[in-house]
C-alpha positions in Angstrom: 29.2 56.2 -33.9 28.4 58.5 -37.0 27.4 57.3 -40.0 26.9 59.4 -43.5 25.8 57.9 -46.8 23.7 59.4 -49.7 23.1 62.4 -47.6 22.1 60.9 -44.7 23.5 61.6 -41.4 22.5 58.7 -38.7 24.5 59.4 -34.8 24.0 56.5 -32.7 25.3 57.1 -28.7 24.9 56.2 -25.4 22.7 58.0 -23.3 21.8 58.2 -19.5 17.9 59.2 -20.4 15.4 56.4 -19.3 11.5 56.7 -18.7 12.7 57.4 -14.8 14.6 60.3 -15.7 12.3 61.8 -17.7 9.9 61.7 -15.0 12.1 63.6 -12.9 12.6 66.6 -15.3 11.6 69.7 -14.7 9.2 69.7 -17.8 7.5 66.6 -16.5 4.0 67.1 -15.2 4.1 65.2 -11.7 0.1 65.2 -11.8 -0.1 63.0 -14.6 2.6 60.4 -13.5 -0.2 57.1 -13.0 -1.7 57.9 -16.5 1.9 59.2 -18.5 3.6 56.3 -16.6 2.0 53.7 -18.2 3.4 54.8 -21.8 6.2 52.3 -23.9 6.6 55.2 -26.1 6.4 59.2 -24.5 7.4 62.0 -26.7 9.4 64.7 -24.5 10.4 68.2 -25.9 13.8 69.2 -26.9 15.6 72.6 -25.0 15.7 75.3 -27.1 17.9 78.7 -26.6 17.8 81.1 -29.1 17.8 85.2 -29.2 17.3 85.5 -25.1 14.3 83.1 -25.5 14.6 79.9 -24.1 12.6 76.4 -22.7 11.4 73.2 -23.8 9.2 72.9 -26.6 8.2 70.5 -29.5 8.2 70.6 -33.0 4.7 72.1 -35.0 3.9 68.3 -36.3 3.9 67.2 -32.5 0.2 66.9 -31.7 -0.7 65.2 -35.5 2.2 63.2 -34.9 1.1 62.1 -31.1 -2.5 61.4 -33.2 -1.1 59.1 -35.5 0.6 57.1 -32.5 -2.2 57.2 -30.4 -4.5 55.6 -33.3 -2.0 52.2 -33.2 -2.8 52.1 -29.4 -2.6 48.2 -27.8 -1.3 46.4 -24.9 2.3 46.2 -26.7 2.1 50.3 -27.7 1.2 53.0 -25.7 2.1 56.0 -26.7 1.9 59.6 -24.9 3.4 62.4 -24.4 5.6 64.3 -21.5 3.4 67.5 -21.4 0.3 68.6 -20.2 -1.9 71.6 -21.7 -0.2 74.2 -19.8 2.8 73.1 -20.2 2.7 72.1 -23.8 4.9 75.0 -26.4 5.2 74.3 -29.9 7.6 75.7 -32.0 7.1 76.7 -35.9 9.8 76.0 -38.0 8.6 76.7 -41.5 10.7 74.5 -42.8 11.3 72.4 -45.8 12.8 69.8 -43.2 10.0 67.8 -41.2 11.0 67.5 -37.5 9.4 64.6 -35.8 9.4 65.2 -32.1 12.2 63.4 -30.2 10.8 60.0 -28.3 11.5 57.7 -25.8 10.7 54.0 -26.5 11.2 50.3 -25.4 12.9 47.8 -27.9 9.2 46.0 -27.3 7.4 49.1 -29.1 10.0 50.1 -31.5 8.7 48.3 -34.3 5.2 49.7 -34.1 7.0 53.4 -33.5 9.0 53.0 -36.3 6.3 51.8 -38.5 4.1 54.9 -37.5 7.4 57.4 -38.2 7.3 56.5 -41.8 3.7 56.4 -42.0 3.6 59.7 -40.7 6.4 61.1 -43.0 4.7 59.3 -46.0 1.3 61.2 -45.3 3.6 64.6 -44.5 5.2 64.1 -48.3 1.3 64.4 -49.6 -0.1 66.9 -47.4 3.2 69.3 -48.8 3.0 67.8 -52.4 6.7 66.6 -52.4 7.8 63.4 -54.7 9.5 60.8 -52.3 13.1 62.2 -53.1 11.9 65.6 -52.4 11.3 65.8 -48.6 13.9 65.4 -45.8 13.2 64.8 -41.8 14.9 65.0 -38.8 14.1 63.1 -35.3 15.7 61.7 -32.7 15.1 58.6 -30.9 16.0 57.3 -27.5 15.6 53.6 -27.2 15.7 51.6 -24.2 15.9 47.8 -23.5 15.7 48.1 -19.3 19.8 48.1 -19.6 21.0 49.8 -22.3 19.6 53.5 -23.5 20.7 54.6 -27.0 20.2 57.9 -28.7 19.6 57.5 -32.5 19.8 60.5 -34.2 18.6 61.0 -38.0 18.7 63.4 -40.7 18.0 62.8 -44.3 15.8 61.5 -47.0 12.1 60.9 -45.2 11.7 57.9 -47.6 14.8 56.2 -45.8 14.1 57.1 -42.6 12.3 53.8 -41.8 15.3 51.5 -43.2 17.9 53.7 -41.9 16.7 53.8 -38.3 16.1 49.8 -38.2 19.5 49.2 -39.4 20.9 51.8 -36.6 18.8 50.2 -33.9 20.0 46.3 -35.0 23.5 47.4 -34.6 23.4 49.3 -31.4 21.9 46.6 -29.6 23.7 43.9 -31.2 27.1 44.8 -32.2 27.8 46.3 -28.6 32.0 46.0 -29.3 31.9 47.8 -32.9 31.6 50.8 -31.7 
């Protein structure tokens, strides 16, 4: 399902990606499964291929975003990253668009994760000396309730991301027959 309004693009689609499938990916550090397997918000790399180069990479702001998430760690929210130091490859895009790292999250941890995304984007706006309407973002979130998995992609104004994602999640998990 694709929605476009006010230069915002939101896509919601079914996906087979869940925590168990991430643990089986070639990029996943199996020696850290016991530790990383506790996470209910897990940052995952994106596959990149351009001009003869390919592999799994994380956006340039990933470590900063992970730090934000780890500051909020509690019983209901356990963030981590599906990489070890040797396999962490960062891609610097030098763009006016902030790309937030792709992550998979449970519906229980989702409200905290969305709040972290909003705070992170606000701080990026301040860091880059931009006004609220001058910063765009791009992000992909995989949300799982244990039965269904949905990939939600957003491109648009950073100051509208949290509200748009909340509406998309609500629609994805409450209105299954409306797609």
